[in-house]
Steps between C-alpha positions, in 0.01 A plus 500: 500500500374143561758373253775675695394333826485160328843567348652569844315215673627233258859612542472508881393134490808409295731706722369339819532148358855553377609673821387205714696263274804729509505512880487119514789471256713751691440308823600172336812657346608641836459166676652294215781710345627197301175454307445293187582785263844549654567127491415459131687823410813349652451210259465731199124545467320828561123550489314829458132587505385849399130587493364843413130574535341827388160661525422797277217749523400692186228765495203342328425623150157498340590217263669290770340257742809448708726725707698256722766275346723227645844385383722223635845385389681205656868425434647166611878491464756221537871583495750218456856576614707253296811589700346348814318218316762381250810706580472714182637832626297809407225304324127526577153454349180697565151362437212747542132414445249787484124479552305806387138534613397847393207719424592788271425848639707675234265373229258761634760776514717434197819648643797444269718454808257278694414529870619165639811302415310181594212538255487251212302211356441203732777248448743251653845516344865418553608860534875442535715191463869557448853383574759748628875458523732742681868503400827672589409575863154620392636761258314327215148356513342303214129412493286301257129408506157654543572846641305805611680786327377749762663297777837581343455818294326832567501423874441789739507378861345813653210481250418134569222579750298710254216308337483685168661258249708769327701552819615141458586525131450822305213519250753575224656153547190305613308585180769361271485180297206308357420338836696733725851428627562203730318636805193421712292308412681336203872428511727356233819304461800723564875522552639756743861589579606725788856620548615698804798709393537638852288512815332807352484445123318215323363414156192283450413363155201287401368330187131403500262329260337780300143375553440342843236228534224439247310805374204278405470320835600659830416199719786319671871518422610486138848531353478537123824579320478623141762672292231748394449604865837672507678590823493774760838612631551722805817649648507687830789673676473553876719718718451486878631811671403381847373164629286458813328214684172609340507495118236775484759736649786408266633790295507366144486601136400277206510548124355244259404441137282234338419389145294239314657325202162442333392790285160662552299629206352850495393754238858625467640154431664262749684574823656307786335592828753657736524719805712602797452614858687650791440453874632694798426394857627715784422538871409853608497444875640196678543415868542180702260422786525174695716351223233588241562741212226764491449815297402624156614349171409583142518358149482653154453313172487642148449274198464531125351264239507561124198708407437321170380175657384589854208704636721625786834649400608661830443380855574693819472356852591659833450360851559598861498234772534560874580216741424535871319832489271427796641446852532132585436390139854465364405247231197683363519687169313796358549592136397738226566445130407638162524321165446670165488342154522737204321404180709500184404745224478211252237328716302824537503553122391139443209533743391829343479327163268246664285780639613460862589790729813422706664680792878520494566327833372248756593570864470319832550650847529243780506526879570197720548400862644158582443372853718207613301264721774238540828426326314311227156664499416854388197713419518777242245771421521658155327794332547592133383784281505415129505786248407449132473119518600338171572850366133538413319834493176314567611339826449656843780520753478239776565496875535141624602331823649162582632289785773237462575225751841336450590169659869417440610176662 
């Protein structure tokens, strides 16, 4: 009980501090509409600062001496619009530096899907650094550089508020490769092409280095290109049935496939890792209040990864998100989601040979409420129930709680 009070007290201190700063910034913006950010944006330079701070409370286990964990991620972004700077139409460059300062609550739990999409080893890295060129009235977009795959592929706007990592990128895809695909926290050199056939239909294709970073040293940013690394290729079709002012309420369908060129060895021989996934996002109830879209939206994702080389062969994720449920709180969100990773039969057989007892799935049920304090400051409460963490028969189920404070300038 004392831990719970401490947990709440620490977050109240952060909320109060940020809210005072936010009110000052809003006052300054109102009195000086042509502020420095607008002035430099007109010259082709845009600056972004995104800080996410989390506190997690885990029920204390007999072997543990800690039940409260802190995580902080800071993104600093610079966008250069070469059209405004040099007159190169449709050309831009993004530079994104990420600082990760994280304790690791999931080390205690062992969930295959994780509990926080911010949790990783402490590091400072160049997370993204790429050039992008739009052509033919923006029908074609070409991009080259360090790229976060999950910023382009397997994106589900209505799932973006959920903290469980598998709602960002499915476990079936996230587990692939020797060092994962090019996602947080290690990205790789990539080429991406996007072609918009119509306003509704588009095809996105990417080629990524097969092994991002350095598997022997995770500190800093490293781009190591070897022929033996192979490549990861991804293709994703998107069809937008209905577009709205809020991407979480767009009615869309996506179908994608991915494959590594490097072969992976197993007892049956060699195989190229591959998989595919489908996404459907659709609003169930939508109204407009005071020029704000409110209502209920949902998203469904089903993915498959070859069972010969992956512990998880099937992933299922479903979410419901309601915006503006409470009177006077049009920009608040409440959400419920479930994520389930099924264990492949090959992995179960392998573990049995090693004398380990394995359950056939790992599941996560998540409930959130996001409270918007200002236009750039929000507070989010999150509760998760983890079933069969790491597929183990010897692990207890967990009920954990977290609070995220997001400062997006």
